Each structure stands twice: as structure tokens, then as C-alpha cells.
N, C-alpha and C positions, 0 to 999 in steps of 0.2 A: 774565874770568869774573865778577868782582864787578860789573862794568858791566852784565853780561846780568841778573843778579839785581836790581840796582837799576832796570834798564829795566822788568822785569816788575812790580815793585812799583809803579813809576810808573804802568804801564798800569792796574793794579787801582784805584789811587787816582784815576785819571782817568776811570774808568767813570762813566757817567751814573747819577744817583740811581735812575732807572727799573730798570736792570739790577740794582742792588744790592738793591732792594726785591723783587725777583721771588721770592726765597726767604721773605722775610717774608710776602708775600701767600700763598704756598703753605701756610706754617704756619698762617696765619689761616684759610684755606679748610679745612684739616684739622681745626682746632678747631671751626669752625662746623658741619662735617660730623658730627663726633663728638657734638656737642651735640644735633643734630637726631636722630641715631640714639639717643641717650639718651632724648629726648622721646618718640620713637616707641615704644621699649621700655617706658616708663612708661605710655603711653597704651594699649598692647596688653595688658601684663601686669598693669595696675593699679598697680603700684609696683615698684621695683627690689627693695625689701625683700621684698615678696610673692613676686617671682620667685626670689629668693635662697632664701627659705623653702621654696618648691616644690621646688626642686632639692636643697638640702642639709638641709632640715628646720629647724624654728624652735628645737629644743632644749626646747621645752615638752611637757608631757604631752599626749597625744592627747586630744581631746574624747571624751565618752561615745560609744560605738558607735552607729551609725544603726540605725534599727529593721530587723529582719531581713525580707529580702524573701521573699515567698511566692507561690504560684500562678503566674499569667502573668508577673508582674514578675520572679520568680526565673528562669523559663524564658527570658525575653527577655535578661536579664542574663547568664545562662550562655551563651546564643547569642553574645552580644557578646563575651564572653571567649574563647569557642571560635574565633570569627572572628579575633581578635588572635593567639591562640597558634598557630593552624594557618595563618597567613599569608594567609587569605582577603582581608583588607583591603589586601593588597599589589596586588591586581588588581581587586577590586570596591570602588567608592567608596560612601560613604553620604551624599554631598553632591549627588547629581544628575548628576555628570559621569562619563561612561564612562572607564574606564582600559584595562588589557589585556583585562578582562572587563566586562560591562555593569554599570552602577550598580545598587545594591540599592534605592535610593530610588524608591518608587513602583512597584517591579517586581511586588509582589503584587497590585496593581490591574490588571495586564495579563496575568498568568499564574495558573494555579491551584496549589494546594499540591502536587499531584503532579508538576507540572513543576518545582517547586523541589527536591523530594526527588530526582527523576530527575537533575536538573542536578548535585546533589552527589554521588550515588551512582554515576551513569553519565554523566559530563560530555560524552562525545562522542556520545550518543544523539540529541541534537537541539541544534544549535549555533545561537545567536541570530544573526540577521542582521547582517553587518558584522564578526563575530568569527571567529577562526581555530580550527579543530579541532586537538586535541592540545596544547593549551597548558595547560589545567587538569589537575592531577594526577588519576590514575584510582585512586589508592590509598585514597580516603576511605571506600569501601565496606569496606575491611579494617581502617582505623584508627579510624573513628568508630562509637560504639555507636548503637543506635536512639534512645536518650535524646538523645544528642549531636546527631543529625540533627533531631530534634524541636525541640530548643533552637535550632539554626541557622535552621530554618524559621520558628520563632516570631519570631526576631530580624529576619529578612528581611521578614516580614509586618508588623512594627511601624514600618517605615521608610516 
């Protein structure tokens, strides 16, 4: 039995340097990949510290509040918040790419305000070409106020 163990040890010692360095190369590739990921993170987020502060807060007092929104700016901001809280942006993009529903970018240039309102309140009344009936919730007529619909329409028209 000791001879078998000695034979195995001898085999490992006899392995070419190329095989022994396989793991070292893997570790090096992992380090380089991690460094590239960190560089990408820094270039995308501005800095790791900035990203950390965005996620966890900087611990410093907040700056003076921004100027209060009024008029159309307030309406559009409210619509943007409603689109997020009601899940609209889960299906409708604001980057020009269609999702489960049509993108909102440039939509107002192709349809009128009534079409937008009807699309929110009666989503199955008219289905955009290439999209499926029955996907959008039909409950918004019951859950959104007239002011909410105005805000969503203003937001969509702003894109």
C-alpha cells in the first residue's frame, strides 16, 4: 500500500510543468476577468464609491431640496411615478424598443390623446398591430383617477 502512495506521489511530481500551471493560469484569468469587471463597473457607474453611495447612502446630510415641480413638469413627473408604481414600465419601454406592449417613445407622434386614454382605460378596445389582446390589465378604469390618467397621458406624450 505504501508503494501505491509513493507511486502516485511520483506521478504528480513527474507531471509536466504545463499541467501544473493549468490551475495557475485559471486563477490568473479569473483575476483579469475580475479586474475588467471592476473597470466596467467604474466606467458605467462613475466610481465604485458613487455606486456604493447610491445603494447604501453616503451618510452625509442630503443637499437642499430641489425646486418644487409645477404645471406640466409636475404632471409628467407624476405620470412617470404612476407608470412605475402601477407596473406599466414592465411591459412598455421608454427606450424605443417594444416589449410585451408597444414602446411609449414616440407613440404620441403616431396616435392622438384619446387613443392613449382609451388604451389605458379600455385596453382591449383597440390592439396595436403585432400585440396580443387580453395581456394588459383591464382594471385601470377602476383603480386610476381621472388625474392619474391625465398624468400618465402627459408622461407618454413627453417621450
